[in-house]
C-alpha positions as a Markdown table, in Angstrom:
| # | Residue | x | y | z |
|---|---|---|---|---|
| 1 | Met | 0.0 | 0.0 | 0.0 |
| 2 | Ala | 1.3 | 3.4 | -0.9 |
| 3 | Thr | 2.4 | 5.6 | 2.0 |
| 4 | Leu | 1.1 | 9.2 | 2.5 |
| 5 | Thr | 3.0 | 12.0 | 0.8 |
| 6 | Leu | 3.6 | 15.1 | 3.0 |
| 7 | Leu | 4.8 | 18.5 | 1.7 |
| 8 | Ala | 6.2 | 21.3 | 3.7 |
| 9 | Leu | 5.3 | 24.0 | 1.1 |
| 10 | Ala | 8.6 | 26.0 | 1.2 |
| 11 | Leu | 7.4 | 27.6 | -2.0 |
| 12 | Phe | 5.1 | 30.0 | 0.0 |
| 13 | Ala | 7.9 | 32.5 | 0.1 |
| 14 | Gly | 7.1 | 33.4 | -3.5 |
| 15 | Phe | 3.4 | 32.6 | -3.7 |
| 16 | Ala | 2.4 | 36.0 | -5.2 |
| 17 | Cys | 4.3 | 35.1 | -8.4 |
| 18 | Ser | 3.2 | 31.5 | -8.6 |
| 19 | Ser | -0.5 | 31.4 | -7.4 |
| 20 | Pro | -2.8 | 28.8 | -9.0 |
| 21 | Ala | -4.9 | 29.9 | -11.9 |
| 22 | Ser | -8.4 | 31.0 | -11.1 |
| 23 | Arg | -11.0 | 28.4 | -11.5 |
| 24 | Ile | -18.9 | 25.2 | -6.6 |
| 25 | Leu | -20.6 | 28.5 | -6.1 |
| 26 | Gly | -19.4 | 31.3 | -8.3 |
| 27 | Gly | -16.7 | 29.1 | -9.8 |
| 28 | Gly | -16.8 | 27.1 | -13.0 |
| 29 | Glu | -16.8 | 23.5 | -14.3 |
| 30 | Thr | -13.6 | 21.5 | -14.2 |
| 31 | Thr | -12.7 | 17.8 | -14.4 |
| 32 | Val | -11.0 | 15.2 | -12.3 |
| 33 | Ala | -8.0 | 15.5 | -14.6 |
| 34 | Gln | -7.3 | 18.7 | -12.7 |
| 35 | Tyr | -8.0 | 17.0 | -9.3 |
| 36 | Pro | -7.4 | 13.3 | -9.6 |
| 37 | Ser | -7.3 | 12.8 | -5.8 |
| 38 | Ile | -10.9 | 14.1 | -5.3 |
| 39 | Val | -13.7 | 11.6 | -4.6 |
| 40 | Gln | -17.5 | 11.7 | -4.3 |
| 41 | Val | -18.9 | 10.4 | -1.0 |
| 42 | Glu | -22.3 | 8.7 | -1.7 |
| 43 | Ser | -25.0 | 7.9 | 0.8 |
| 44 | Ala | -27.8 | 5.4 | 0.5 |
| 45 | Gly | -31.3 | 6.6 | 1.4 |
| 46 | Val | -32.5 | 5.1 | 4.7 |
| 47 | Ser | -35.9 | 4.0 | 3.3 |
| 48 | Ser | -35.3 | 4.0 | -0.5 |
| 49 | Gly | -31.7 | 2.6 | -0.6 |
| 50 | Ile | -31.0 | 4.9 | -3.5 |
| 51 | Trp | -27.4 | 6.1 | -3.7 |
| 52 | Ser | -26.7 | 9.8 | -4.0 |
| 53 | Gln | -23.6 | 12.0 | -3.7 |
| 54 | Ser | -23.7 | 13.8 | -0.4 |
| 55 | Cys | -20.1 | 14.9 | 0.5 |
| 56 | Gly | -16.6 | 15.0 | -1.0 |
| 57 | Gly | -13.3 | 13.5 | 0.0 |
| 58 | Asn | -9.7 | 13.1 | -1.0 |
| 59 | Ile | -7.5 | 10.0 | -1.6 |
| 60 | Leu | -4.8 | 9.3 | 1.0 |
| 61 | Thr | -3.8 | 5.8 | -0.2 |
| 62 | Ser | -5.5 | 3.2 | -2.3 |
| 63 | Lys | -7.5 | 2.0 | 0.7 |
| 64 | Tyr | -8.0 | 5.3 | 2.7 |
| 65 | Val | -9.7 | 8.6 | 2.0 |
| 66 | Val | -10.0 | 11.7 | 4.2 |
| 67 | Ser | -13.3 | 13.5 | 4.5 |
| 68 | Ala | -15.4 | 15.4 | 7.1 |
| 69 | Ala | -16.5 | 13.6 | 10.3 |
| 70 | His | -20.0 | 15.0 | 10.0 |
| 71 | Cys | -20.3 | 13.0 | 6.7 |
| 72 | Phe | -19.8 | 9.8 | 8.6 |
| 73 | His | -21.8 | 10.5 | 11.7 |
| 74 | Gly | -25.4 | 10.6 | 12.9 |
| 75 | Ile | -28.3 | 8.3 | 14.0 |
| 76 | Tyr | -28.8 | 6.8 | 10.6 |
| 77 | Tyr | -25.1 | 6.5 | 9.7 |
| 78 | Asp | -23.7 | 3.0 | 9.1 |
| 79 | Pro | -20.6 | 2.0 | 6.9 |
| 80 | Thr | -22.9 | 0.0 | 4.7 |
| 81 | Asn | -24.8 | 3.1 | 3.6 |
| 82 | Arg | -21.6 | 5.0 | 2.4 |
| 83 | Arg | -19.4 | 4.4 | -0.5 |
| 84 | Val | -16.9 | 6.6 | -2.6 |
| 85 | Arg | -16.7 | 7.2 | -6.3 |
| 86 | Ala | -13.3 | 8.1 | -7.7 |
| 87 | Gly | -12.1 | 9.1 | -11.2 |
| 88 | Ser | -15.3 | 10.7 | -12.5 |
| 89 | Ser | -16.2 | 14.3 | -13.1 |
| 90 | Ile | -19.9 | 13.5 | -13.3 |
| 91 | Arg | -21.9 | 13.3 | -10.1 |
| 92 | Gly | -23.1 | 9.8 | -9.4 |
| 93 | Tyr | -21.8 | 8.2 | -12.6 |
| 94 | Gly | -18.7 | 6.4 | -13.9 |
| 95 | Gly | -15.3 | 6.0 | -12.4 |
| 96 | Gln | -14.5 | 3.5 | -9.7 |
| 97 | Val | -16.9 | 2.8 | -6.8 |
| 98 | Ala | -15.5 | 1.5 | -3.5 |
| 99 | Arg | -17.5 | 0.4 | -0.4 |
| 100 | Val | -16.7 | 1.9 | 3.0 |
| 101 | Asp | -15.3 | -0.6 | 5.6 |
| 102 | Arg | -14.9 | 1.7 | 8.6 |
| 103 | Glu | -14.7 | 5.4 | 9.5 |
| 104 | Phe | -12.3 | 6.8 | 12.0 |
| 105 | Asn | -13.7 | 10.2 | 13.1 |
| 106 | His | -11.3 | 12.3 | 15.0 |
| 107 | Pro | -11.9 | 11.7 | 18.8 |
| 108 | Thr | -12.5 | 15.4 | 19.5 |
| 109 | Tyr | -15.3 | 15.7 | 16.9 |
| 110 | Gly | -18.5 | 16.8 | 18.6 |
| 111 | Ala | -16.9 | 18.1 | 21.8 |
| 112 | Asn | -16.7 | 21.8 | 20.7 |
| 113 | Asp | -19.0 | 22.8 | 17.8 |
| 114 | Met | -17.3 | 21.7 | 14.6 |
| 115 | Asp | -13.8 | 21.3 | 15.9 |
| 116 | Gly | -12.2 | 18.0 | 14.9 |
| 117 | Asp | -14.5 | 17.7 | 11.8 |
| 118 | Ile | -12.2 | 15.2 | 10.0 |
| 119 | Ser | -12.4 | 11.5 | 9.3 |
| 120 | Val | -10.1 | 8.9 | 7.9 |
| 121 | Val | -12.2 | 6.4 | 6.0 |
| 122 | Arg | -11.0 | 2.8 | 5.3 |
| 123 | Leu | -12.3 | 1.3 | 2.1 |
| 124 | Lys | -13.3 | -2.4 | 1.5 |
| 125 | Asp | -12.2 | -2.2 | -2.1 |
| 126 | Ala | -8.8 | -0.8 | -3.1 |
| 127 | Leu | -8.8 | 2.0 | -5.6 |
| 128 | Val | -6.8 | 1.4 | -8.8 |
| 129 | Tyr | -4.5 | 4.3 | -9.6 |
| 130 | Gly | -4.6 | 5.8 | -13.1 |
| 131 | Pro | -4.7 | 9.2 | -14.8 |
| 132 | Tyr | -7.9 | 10.2 | -13.0 |
| 133 | Val | -7.4 | 8.3 | -9.7 |
| 134 | Gln | -4.3 | 9.3 | -7.8 |
| 135 | Gln | -3.0 | 9.7 | -4.3 |
| 136 | Gly | -2.9 | 13.3 | -3.1 |
| 137 | Pro | -0.2 | 14.9 | -1.0 |
| 138 | Ile | -1.1 | 16.5 | 2.3 |
| 139 | Ile | 0.4 | 19.3 | 4.2 |
| 140 | Val | 2.9 | 18.7 | 7.1 |
| 141 | Gln | 1.9 | 18.9 | 10.7 |
| 142 | Asp | 1.4 | 22.3 | 12.3 |
| 143 | Phe | 2.0 | 24.4 | 9.1 |
| 144 | Asp | 0.0 | 27.6 | 9.5 |
| 145 | Met | -1.4 | 28.8 | 6.2 |
| 146 | Pro | -0.4 | 32.5 | 5.6 |
| 147 | Glu | -3.1 | 35.1 | 5.1 |
| 148 | Gly | -3.9 | 36.0 | 1.5 |
| 149 | Ile | -2.7 | 32.7 | 0.0 |
| 150 | Pro | -4.9 | 31.6 | -3.0 |
| 151 | Val | -6.5 | 28.2 | -2.5 |
| 152 | Asp | -8.9 | 26.1 | -4.6 |
| 153 | Leu | -12.0 | 24.3 | -3.5 |
| 154 | Ala | -13.8 | 21.7 | -5.6 |
| 155 | Gly | -16.9 | 19.6 | -5.4 |
| 156 | Trp | -20.4 | 18.7 | -6.7 |
| 157 | Gly | -22.4 | 20.8 | -4.3 |
| 158 | Ala | -25.1 | 23.3 | -4.9 |
| 159 | Thr | -24.3 | 26.4 | -7.0 |
| 160 | Gln | -26.7 | 28.5 | -4.9 |
| 161 | Leu | -28.0 | 28.4 | -1.4 |
| 162 | Gly | -30.9 | 26.0 | -1.3 |
| 163 | Gly | -30.3 | 24.9 | -4.9 |
| 164 | Leu | -29.7 | 21.5 | -6.5 |
| 165 | Pro | -26.2 | 19.9 | -6.6 |
| 166 | Ser | -24.1 | 20.2 | -9.7 |
| 167 | Asp | -24.0 | 17.4 | -12.3 |
| 168 | Asn | -20.4 | 18.2 | -13.0 |
| 169 | Leu | -17.4 | 18.9 | -10.8 |
| 170 | Arg | -16.8 | 22.6 | -10.2 |
| 171 | Asp | -14.1 | 24.6 | -8.6 |
| 172 | Ala | -13.3 | 28.1 | -7.4 |
| 173 | Thr | -10.3 | 30.1 | -6.1 |
| 174 | Val | -10.6 | 31.9 | -2.8 |
| 175 | Tyr | -8.1 | 33.3 | -0.4 |
| 176 | Ile | -7.0 | 32.5 | 3.2 |
| 177 | Val | -8.6 | 34.9 | 5.7 |
| 178 | Lys | -6.8 | 35.7 | 8.9 |
| 179 | Arg | -8.2 | 33.5 | 11.6 |
| 180 | Asp | -8.6 | 36.3 | 14.1 |
| 181 | Ile | -10.8 | 38.2 | 11.7 |
| 182 | Cys | -12.8 | 35.1 | 10.9 |
| 183 | Ala | -13.2 | 34.3 | 14.5 |
| 184 | Asp | -14.4 | 37.8 | 15.5 |
| 185 | Arg | -17.0 | 37.8 | 12.8 |
| 186 | Tyr | -18.5 | 34.4 | 13.8 |
| 187 | Arg | -18.3 | 35.4 | 17.4 |
| 188 | Ser | -20.5 | 38.5 | 16.7 |
| 189 | Leu | -23.5 | 36.4 | 15.4 |
| 190 | Ser | -26.6 | 36.3 | 17.5 |
| 191 | Val | -25.8 | 32.7 | 18.1 |
| 192 | Pro | -21.9 | 32.8 | 18.2 |
| 193 | Arg | -19.9 | 30.0 | 16.6 |
| 194 | Ser | -16.3 | 29.0 | 17.4 |
| 195 | Val | -13.5 | 29.3 | 15.0 |
| 196 | Thr | -10.6 | 27.4 | 16.5 |
| 197 | Lys | -6.9 | 27.0 | 15.8 |
| 198 | Asn | -7.8 | 23.8 | 14.0 |
| 199 | Met | -9.7 | 25.6 | 11.3 |
| 200 | Ile | -8.9 | 27.5 | 8.1 |
| 201 | Cys | -11.1 | 30.4 | 6.8 |
| 202 | Ala | -11.1 | 31.2 | 3.1 |
| 203 | Ser | -13.3 | 33.4 | 1.0 |
| 204 | Leu | -13.4 | 36.5 | -1.1 |
| 205 | Ile | -13.7 | 38.5 | 2.1 |
| 206 | Asp | -16.1 | 41.4 | 2.0 |
| 207 | Val | -16.8 | 40.6 | -1.7 |
| 208 | Gly | -18.4 | 37.2 | -1.6 |
| 209 | Gly | -19.7 | 35.2 | -4.6 |
| 210 | Lys | -17.4 | 32.2 | -4.4 |
| 211 | Asp | -17.6 | 29.4 | -1.8 |
| 212 | Ala | -18.4 | 25.8 | -1.0 |
| 213 | Cys | -22.1 | 25.0 | -0.5 |
| 214 | His | -24.1 | 22.0 | 0.7 |
| 215 | Gly | -22.9 | 18.8 | -1.0 |
| 216 | Asp | -19.3 | 20.1 | -1.1 |
| 217 | Phe | -18.4 | 19.5 | 2.5 |
| 218 | Gly | -15.8 | 16.8 | 3.2 |
| 219 | Gly | -14.2 | 17.8 | 0.0 |
| 220 | Pro | -10.8 | 19.3 | -0.5 |
| 221 | Leu | -9.2 | 22.8 | 0.0 |
| 222 | Tyr | -6.1 | 22.7 | -2.1 |
| 223 | Tyr | -3.0 | 24.8 | -2.6 |
| 224 | Gly | -2.0 | 23.5 | -6.0 |
| 225 | Gln | -2.6 | 19.7 | -5.5 |
| 226 | Ile | -1.7 | 19.8 | -1.8 |
| 227 | Leu | -4.5 | 19.1 | 0.6 |
| 228 | Val | -4.5 | 21.9 | 3.2 |
| 229 | Gly | -8.1 | 21.8 | 4.3 |
| 230 | Val | -11.3 | 19.7 | 4.5 |
| 231 | Leu | -14.4 | 21.8 | 3.7 |
| 232 | Ser | -16.4 | 21.8 | 6.9 |
| 233 | Trp | -19.0 | 24.6 | 7.5 |
| 234 | Gly | -20.1 | 28.2 | 7.1 |
| 235 | Glu | -23.0 | 30.6 | 7.4 |
| 236 | Gly | -25.0 | 30.2 | 4.2 |
| 237 | Cys | -23.0 | 29.9 | 1.0 |
| 238 | Ala | -20.6 | 32.7 | -0.4 |
| 239 | Asn | -21.6 | 35.0 | 2.5 |
| 240 | Lys | -20.0 | 38.4 | 1.9 |
| 241 | Thr | -18.8 | 38.9 | 5.4 |
| 242 | Leu | -18.5 | 35.4 | 6.9 |
| 243 | Pro | -15.9 | 33.2 | 5.3 |
| 244 | Gly | -16.3 | 29.5 | 4.6 |
| 245 | Val | -14.5 | 27.3 | 7.2 |
| 246 | Ser | -12.4 | 24.2 | 6.6 |
| 247 | Thr | -10.8 | 21.8 | 9.0 |
| 248 | Ala | -7.0 | 22.6 | 9.0 |
| 249 | Val | -5.4 | 19.4 | 7.8 |
| 250 | Ser | -2.0 | 20.4 | 9.4 |
| 251 | Ser | -3.6 | 20.1 | 12.8 |
| 252 | Tyr | -4.2 | 16.4 | 12.2 |
| 253 | Thr | -1.5 | 15.3 | 9.9 |
| 254 | Leu | 0.2 | 13.0 | 12.4 |
| 255 | Trp | -3.1 | 11.5 | 13.4 |
| 256 | Ile | -4.0 | 11.0 | 9.7 |
| 257 | Thr | -0.7 | 9.2 | 9.0 |
| 258 | Thr | -1.0 | 6.9 | 12.0 |
| 259 | Thr | -4.6 | 6.1 | 11.2 |
| 260 | Ala | -4.3 | 5.4 | 7.5 |
| 261 | Val | -2.1 | 2.3 | 7.8 |
């Protein structure tokens, strides 16, 4: 089994000259050729048994993916009603389908709002690597993403709040928002929410228009092809003043590498 690939991202020193090209809500259509480590997480209806894409994820090795814990949790959750689809740009069609064997939600998940919203998921069926199915590198432990860095988010979620999911993979480029600013804004809500050191905020701050939306969560936040975040939560979609929030992978890299073995 392939081992995880970790990158330190020393290239940040010159990010202004080497930012990713602009590319989901407010974004545009793309393909898995651009993001070969992305997967769809599909859920089976409790009564109907019909499978439908509900979250995203990212390939760690041929037998493990990483996603959001809230995608593998709840009173109706069972490993038998989750599977992943890799190697297809089209929602719910094509590519490789692998059944879920077991989820390993981070032990802190649920203790403090959305802190620890990350899961390492073991598959029953090994994925077969190819041009559209590849292992993705993840960021090293405790690397703090600098403010203003451009990052890409991708998924099959809704293109507007309350809307239908996208039939095709979409992506958008947003920018890292200083955590203190993000935390202050969520703290000011009538029902405050916590932004912790284990989270990354990213948006077009005070502009809006680009963001993840329902159906995208669990999916990747990338710098280039390096996984730096797991899309987790937000207030609405593409809110002008409240950034989207992702789980910071660098807070959990050591846990991920010891779990995905």
